[in-house]
N, C-alpha and C positions, 0 to 999 in steps of 0.2 A: 371558192368564195368569189363573190363579185363586189364591185364598188371600189372607190378610190380610197387610198390610205389618208388618214387624217392625223396630223401630228398632235400628240398629247402634250399640253403644256400646263403649267401652273396657272391658276386663276389669278387675276390682278388682286392685290391686297389693298386694304383701306388705308389711305393717308388721312389719319384723323386731324393732322395739323391743317390740312387744306379743307376737308369736308368735316365739320364739327359734329354732324349727326349721320347715322346710318340706320336703315330700317330694312328688315327682311325676315325671311323664314329660316330658322336654324335647320341645316340639312346634314352637317357632319362635323367631326372633330378628328384631327389626326394628332398623334403624339410624337414627340422627339423629332421634330422637323427642323431642318436648317442647322447652322453651325451652333446655335444656342440650345438645341434640343428642346424647342418650345412646342406648345400646343398651337395648332392652327385650326381655327373655327371657320366654317363655311356658311354664308347666308345666301339665300336666293332672293334677289331683289324684286321689286314689282315688275321690272321689265324682263324678268326670268334669267337675267345674267347672274352669275355666281361671283361672289367676292370673298376673299380670305381676310380673316382678322387675327393678327398674331396675339397669342396669349401673353398675359403678364400675371404676376401674383394676384392682383386685384380681379382681373377679368377671369382668370382660372377659377377663382373662388365663386364669383358670381354665376358662371356657366355651369357649376355643379348642380344647381337647382333649376336649370332649364332643360326641358325635354326636346329631343329631336322633333321637328314639326311645329314648334311653338314660334310665334312671332316674337322678334326681338328688336328693340330700339336702344341704341347706344349713343350717348352724348359725351363728347370729349370736353372736359371741364378745365383743362390746362395742367400745368405743372404745379405740384404742391410738395411741401416738405413734411415728412413723417415726424410727428412729435416723439414717437418712440425711438426711432433709429437716426433721425436727423438727415436721412437720405431723401433726395428729391425723386419723385415718381410722377407718372402721367395718371391723372385722376379722371374716372368716368362715372357716369350714372348709367345703370342698366336697367331697362324695363322689359317685361315679358307679358305676352298675352297668350294663354294656352288656346290651342285649337279646340273646337267643339268636339264632342264624341264622334261625329261623322267625318272628322279629319279636314273639315273646312275652316278657313280663317274667318274670324268674326269681321264684319264690316266695320272699318275704321270710323265711319260716320254714324253707325247705329248706336243708340243709347243702350247702356247695360241696364238690366232690370234693377229696380230699387231695393232689392233684398240681398 
């Protein structure tokens, strides 16, 4: 084998308190990561860099309906208190845009058909 060794490191993770919104293509999910055994979702951003997003009860539930290859936009809404439990949690809006059958992303500026 030839070539130089490249150190494998964890991708940076999204700091939602600094950057309130993130957009990318959903590329993978790892389970039981870190000391909290959390899900770790990976998005490929427009600049082709990968960024990790730590799961939470809310994000894990929303990502169940998103397919690998779909575009995802997540917006951090801030901390809220659950009416049910009285616990404070980080709230997010999650949007998805499926890729077309050819596996290509839709153009963000293109209008969707009116049907």
